N, C-alpha and C positions, 0 to 999 in steps of 0.2 A: 155751663161746664167749667171745670177748674182750669183746663188748658186753653180755653178760648182767648184770654188776654195775650197769650204768648204767640199765637199763630201769626199775627201781622209782623211781629219782630222776626220770627223764623223765616217767613217768606221774604222779608226785606234783606235778610242776611245771606240768602243763597247766591245772588250775584256777587256779593262781596267775597264769598268763599272761593268762587271760581276766579275772581280777579286776583285773589291772593296767590292762587296756584301759578307756578311759572308756566308760561306758554311753551308747549313742545314744538320744536322746530318742524317745519313742513317736511323736511327729508325723513324725519323719524315717523311722522304721521303717515307718509307715503309707504315707508317700509312696513309698518304695522298693518296697514291696509292690504299691502301685497301678500303678507303672510296669511292674513285672514282669508283673502280671496283664494289662495292656494289650498287652504284647508277645506273651504267650501267646494272648490273644484274637485277635490278627491271624493267628496261625498256626493255632489251633484255636478257632474262635468258640464262644460259648455258644448252643446251640440251632441249628436249621437256618437257613441264610441263602442260599437258592437264588438269589435275584436278585443278591446280591453275588457269588456264585460264577460266575454267568453273565457278569457284567460283567468279572470277572477273566479268564475264558477269551476273551471277545471282545477285550479289550485285548491279550492275548498273541497272538491270531491276527492282529489288525491290525498289530502290531509286526513279525510275521513275514511280512506281506504275503500272507496267505491270502485267497482270494475266496469269495464265496457261503457265508459261515459261517452255519450253522444250529445252534442249541443247544436241546435239549429236556430240561428237568429231570424226573426221576422223583420220586415221593413219597418223603419221608425215611423212613429205617428206623433204629430204635433197639433196642439190646439191652444192658442193663446200663450200662457206662461207654462203650459204643461207639455212635456215631451217624454216619450217612453220607447225603449227598445225591449221587445218581448223575446225571451229565449225559451225554446222547448227543450227540456232536458230529459234524457233517459239514462238509466244506469242499473247495475246489478249490485246487490250488497245484502248483508245481514241487517236485521231490524235495528240493532244497536248502531251499526255504521250509518244507516239512514238517519236515525235520530241525531247522531253526532254531526252529520252534514248540516242539518237544519239549525243546530245550535251554533255552528260556525257562521252560517248565513245570517243569523239574527245579530251577531256581534261584529259582523264585517264592517270595515270602514265605508264600504260602498253601500248606499241605500238600496235595499232589495225588498220587493213586495212579492210574497208567494201567493199568486192568484189561485192556484189549484194544485193538487197532487193526487196521484193514484198509486196504490200498492197492490201488486198481484203476486200470489204465491206461484212458485215454479216447482217442477219435479225435483229440482236440486235443493240444497239447503240455503238458497238465497231468495231474495225478493226482487221483483221487477219494479223499479221506480220510474214513474213518469211525473214531471212537474212543469208548470208554467210559471216562469219568474219574470217579473217586470222590473226593469232598470230605468228609473227616471233620469232625465237630463234637463238642462236649462236651454230652451231654444235660443238660437243666436238673434232672432228677430222678436224676441218677447218684449212687450211694452214694459217700461220701467216706471216705478213710482218716483216722485220728487225726492231729491236727496234730503236727508235729515238736516235740520237747521242747527248751526253751531252757536253756542252762547258767546263764543269769543269773536264771532264775525268772520269775515273773509281775511285770510292771512295776507300780509303785505309783502311786496317784493317777489311775488310768484307770477310767472308769465300766465297769461290768460288760457292758452291751450292746455298747459299742464294743470291749471286749476279746474278747467272744465272736465278734463279726463279724470281728475281726482274725484270730483263730485259725481260724475257718471259711475265710477267704480264703487263709490259709496252707495249709490242707488242699487247697483247690482248686488252688493253684499247684503244690503237690507232686504231686498226682494228674495234672494236665495235663502237667507236665514229663515224668513217667514215661510217660504215654500218647504224647506226641510222640516221645520217644526210641524207643519200641517201633514206632510207625508209620513212622518214618524208616528203621528197620532193615528193615522188611518192604515198603517202598514199591517199586513197579515202574516202570521207565522203559524205553522202546524205543530209547534212544540207541545202545546197542551193536548192537542188531539192525539198525538203519538204516545205521550205519556199515559193518557187516560185509558186508551184501548188496551195497552199492555197491562195496566193495573186491573182492569175489569176481567181480562181473560186469565190472569195469573192464578195458578193452582186450581183451575177448572178444566173439565174435559171438553174444552172448546178450542177449535182451530179456525183461524180466519183464512179465507181464500182471496178476499178482495176488500179493499178499503179505499175510499175517495173522500176528498175534502175540497169544497169550493164554497159557493153560497150556502150549500147544505152538505152534510156528510152522508155516506152510505157504507154499511158494513154487510158483508156476506160471508157465511162460513158454515161449519158443521159442529154439532154438539151431540153428546151421547146422553140419553136419559132426559125425560121431561123435567124432572126435578132440577138438575143442574142448569138446564136451559132457562127455566123460570127464574132461578137465582141469578143467572147472567143478565136476564132482561131487567130484573129489579135493581141490580147493581148499576146497570147502564143508566137507568132512569134516575137513580139517586146520586149520581156523580155530577161531573161538570157538563156532560152532554145533555141536550134537550131533545128527547126522542119524540117524534111525531107519528111514527109508524113502526110496528114490529110484526113481521110475518114469519110463520114457521110451517114446515111440511115434513112428513115422515119420508125418510130415504134409507132403506135397509135397516141397519141397527142404529142409525143416527137420525137426527133432525137437521134439516137444512133451514137456515134462518136468514132473514134480511132485516136490517134496521136502518131507519132514515131519521134525520133531524138536523139540528144546528149545533155548532160548537163555538164557544167563546174563544177569544184571542188572548194569549198571554204575552206580556212584554218581554224584552230581552233579559231583564233583571229578575224575572220570576224564578223562584227556586222550585223546580219540578222534579218529580221522582224519576230516577234513571230506570229505564226498562230492565227488569231482572230476568224476564223470559221473552222469548220470541213468539208472539201469538200467531205468526205465520208458519211456524215449523210444522211440516206436514207428516202425517202417519204414512208408512209405506202401503198399508192396505186398510184404509178407513172404511167404517160402516159395514165391515164383513161380519156376518153372523157365524161364529165359530161353533157349529153344531154338526154332529155326525149325520150321515145320510139315514133316512128312515128305514133301516133294516132292523125290524123289531125282534126282540128276543124276550120271552117271559121265563123267569126263574122263580120257581116256587119251592119252598122248603116243606118239611114235614108239618102237617097241621097238628097243633097241640090238642091233647085230649084231657079229660078229667084225671085219668090214671097217669098220663105222662104229659104234664104241661110244658115240658121242655127243660133242658139242663143248662142252657146258656143265658148270658145277659143281653144278647143282641136281638133287637127287633128293628127290622128295616122294611119300610113300605115306600118304595121308589117307583115313580111312574115316568116312563119314556125318557130316561136320562141317558146321556152319552156313556159308553162303556167305561171310559176312564174315570168318569165322575162317580161310578159305583165305589171305586176305591178311595175317592176323596171323602165320601160319606163315612167309610170305615175309618179313615184316618182322623176325621173330625171327632168320632166317638172314642178315639184312643185305642182302636182295635188293630193297630199295626201301621207300618210304613211301607209305601209302595212306589215303584218306578215302573211306568207303563210304556211299553213300546209303541211307536207311532202307528203301527199297523193294527193295533187293537182298537176297533171302531164299531159303530152300530148303536142302536137304541136298545135299552134294557129296561124292563119292568121287573122289579124284584119284590118278593113277598116272603120274608123270613120272620118267625116269631119265636122268641126265647131260644135262640140258637147260639151255639158256640162259633168262634171264628173258623175253626176247622170245618164245621158243618156248612157254614156259609160259603167258604171257598170251594168246598167239594161240590155244592149245588151249582156254583157258577161254572166249574170245570165240566160238570156233567151236561149242562145245557148248552155249552159253547165249545169251541175248539181252542181255547186259550190255555196256555201253560202258566201256572202260578207257582212260584218257589215255595217249597215246603217248610223252609226254616231260614234263620238268619235275621239280623236286625232290620234288614230292608229286603222285601220280596220283589222280584222282577216278574212282571206280567208280560207275556209275549204270545204271538201266534204260534211260534215254535221255539224250541230251545235256542237261545242266542249263542250258546257255546256248548262244549261237550260236558261241562259240569252242570249240576243242578242250579237253577237260577237262585240267586241270593246267597248261595253257600260259598265259603272260602273267601279269600281276599282280605285286605286289611279291614279292621273294625274300629280303629281308634279315632281320635280327633274330637273336637268340641261338639257338644250336642247342637243339632241344627234342625230347623223346621222350614219346610218348603211347601208352597201351595201354588204350583205352576201347571198350567194346562198347555200342552204342546209347545213347550219352550225349546228354543234352539240349543243344541248341545254345546255349541261353541260359547254362547253366552253363559251357560251354566258353569262350564269349566272355568271360564274367566272370572265369574263371580266367586267361585270357591277359592281361586287363587288370591282374590282380594281379601278374603277372610284369613287364609293361611298362605303366606308367601311361599312356603315350601312346596305348594301344589302347583306353582307356575310350571307350564309345560310347553313343549314344542309339538306341533302337529301338522297334519296335511292342510293345504289351502282348500278353500271352497266350503261347501255345505257339509256339515257333519251329522245332520239328522235332527229330529225332534223327539222329545220324550215328555211325558207328564210325570210330575213328581209330587207326591203327597206324603210328607213325613212330619212327625212330631218328636222333637228331641232325640233324633237318631244320630249315631256317630257320623261325623262328616265324611270320614274316609270310607265308611260303608256305603253312604249315599253316592259318593263319587264312583266307587267300584261298580255299583248297580247301574249308574248312568252309562258308564263305559260299556258294560255288558249289554244293556238294552239297545245301545246305538251300534253294536257290532264293532267296537273299538278295543284295541289292546294297548297296553302300556309297558314300556321297558325303561330301565334306569341305565343311563350312560354317564358314569362318573357322578357328577353332582347335578345332573339335569334329567328331567322326565321327558320322554318322547312318546307321544300318542300316535298310533298307526291304525289304519283300517285293516280289518281282519281279512279283507278280500285279496290283499297282496301289496305289491309295491305302489308307492305314491311319489309325489313330487318331493323336492327338498323341504324338510320341515321348517315351519316358521312359528313365531310366538302365537299361542292361542289367546286371542283378545276379543273383546266384544265387537259385534258386527255393526252396531248402530246405536242411536239414542233410544231412550225409553219411550214407548208410545204415549201420546198425550190423551187420546180418546179412550180413557179407561174409566169405567163406572165403578164407584165404590159401593159397598153394601148399603150404606145409609143414603145413597142418592136415588134408589128406586122409589117410585111413587106407588101408591096403593093400586092404581090402575095397572101398573107394570108388574105387580107382584103375582107371578104365575106359579102356584104351588106345584112342586115337582116331587115332593116326598116328605116323609117324617121318619125319624129314627131315634132309637134309644139304646143306651148301654146299661140298662138296669135301673136308671133313675129317671130324670125328667126327659121329655122328648125335645128333639131339635128339628126344626123345619128347614126345607131346602127350596130355593126358588131361583130361576134363571134370570139373569140380566138380559137386556136386549142384545148384547154382544155375544151371548152364549156362555158366559161365565156363571157357574153354579155357586151361590152364596148360602151360607148357613145362618139361620136366625133363631135366637132363643128368646124366651119371654123377657121383655124390657128393651129389646133392641129397637132402634128407631129407624123409620123410613123417612123419605123426604117430606111426606105429609101425613104420617101416622106412626103408631107404635104397635109392636107385637105384644098383645096382652097375654095370650095363652097358646100353648101348642099341645094338642092332644093326639091320640093315635089315629084319629079320623079326620081332624080338621085343624085349622088355625084361626084364632080370633084376633082381629085387628081393631085398634081404636083409631077412628078416622075423624076428620073434621065434621062429618055428617052423622057420627055415631058409630056404634060397634058394627063390625062387618065380619061374618063368619065365612071362611073359604073352605069348602069340603075337599077332601082328597079324591081325585078321580079314580074310577075303577080301572082295573087292568083290561086293556083291549086285546083280545087274542088275535 
């Protein structure tokens, strides 16, 4: 090798280099060693310090804004050069606050090992945290290695007791440094686990109820739809986590799932994604199937003949749909806009062929006890007239065009949403529940929709100066307060494309003179419209006819016939 002749020269010059360096006085060496020992003592204290460790955790929890923090230390445990104080920590906080707490733990000056943690959803908007934290310390009777040898030899003029203490402290510093390096390499942190489960659940109809991390991880929660659940499982397996078991079972409109496996560890300098959503945010009424009671009603129109095939464009063949969803089908066809009172319920099977809108509404009136507005841009449907005027008539009709597709939505949330679109519609109103309505509109004037919603909910509105005041028609109420949204948007919502072929339960077909549209219920009770070319989670709608729907699936074409009307 080229450098080999120079190696003896370099080796011989090393002692010369040290000899040329001026010797540092012993007092300075002692000062530097004391500073080093103090730094090491902050990281790895001498002997157990449970009270100081509890104070560290409490400060970190307060900085992360956790609430109801309780810390219980266990008796210290020692073995050779290892000593540990274990703290059992419980607290309440949002998911982001819990993630911030463990970020602060990872960069704390005190060495902390997170042995395990558990997260449990509560009925409130917070998560119950439980964690086991290990705080290592240096046992006072720990054996010490020999002091490192100095190339300069023993300093002269230093008393032997001071020199022996110096060498002993050097041994302590050497041993502590080695122990801290080993502990840091083996230290556990849940930062990657917390970041990953938030990323996996993001923008999916999935809610976690429990998560734990120790030697293995466990996740339990709810999901809507088999398609989104399978996508969740696939994303879980293709990420940082190593899944060993994934179980699922049907529960109402949802699936309950449980996943187990292992999670890698991320160091304190790893750049991890900040949780954008709280996967533990619970729905107020999860897994509820929002369908009317089976009070069946059959509505049949005039049967077309060769001489009179029909004068209208509408053909509706609906089977056992909720009463409000009949008007959703009409709105999808562009046959009008409707606001349905909450009392309009029951199951309806409808058979209309080449009928006009007036003929269709007349047949529904005749077969049921509902009242449907005769005119207006938005028709109100109720069990009885909501006011003295004809439903849907009168009132303001301006405002921007608006489209709504809401089933049994809370009136308070509807009014607040309209105020977000047009600030002039912000209003004061009574406290408490204002009722529910179903709203199906397409490009209807916003003011007309709002007027119909107030009418269907039994509310009136008056103008006081520059403010709107909503009141119950029943009489006096409490002092008015701003009408604002009552809560967060539900997470367990299934989109039309999330349905699987197995979940596609055909509920009807309809046409407005051109191609047919099919309708199918989601497991949650939401009716969705599907046209040729629309995708499912594991299939595609190829064709919609007056008698059936043809799906392209992974196993080939599948034809689903329209059920017959059951009298």
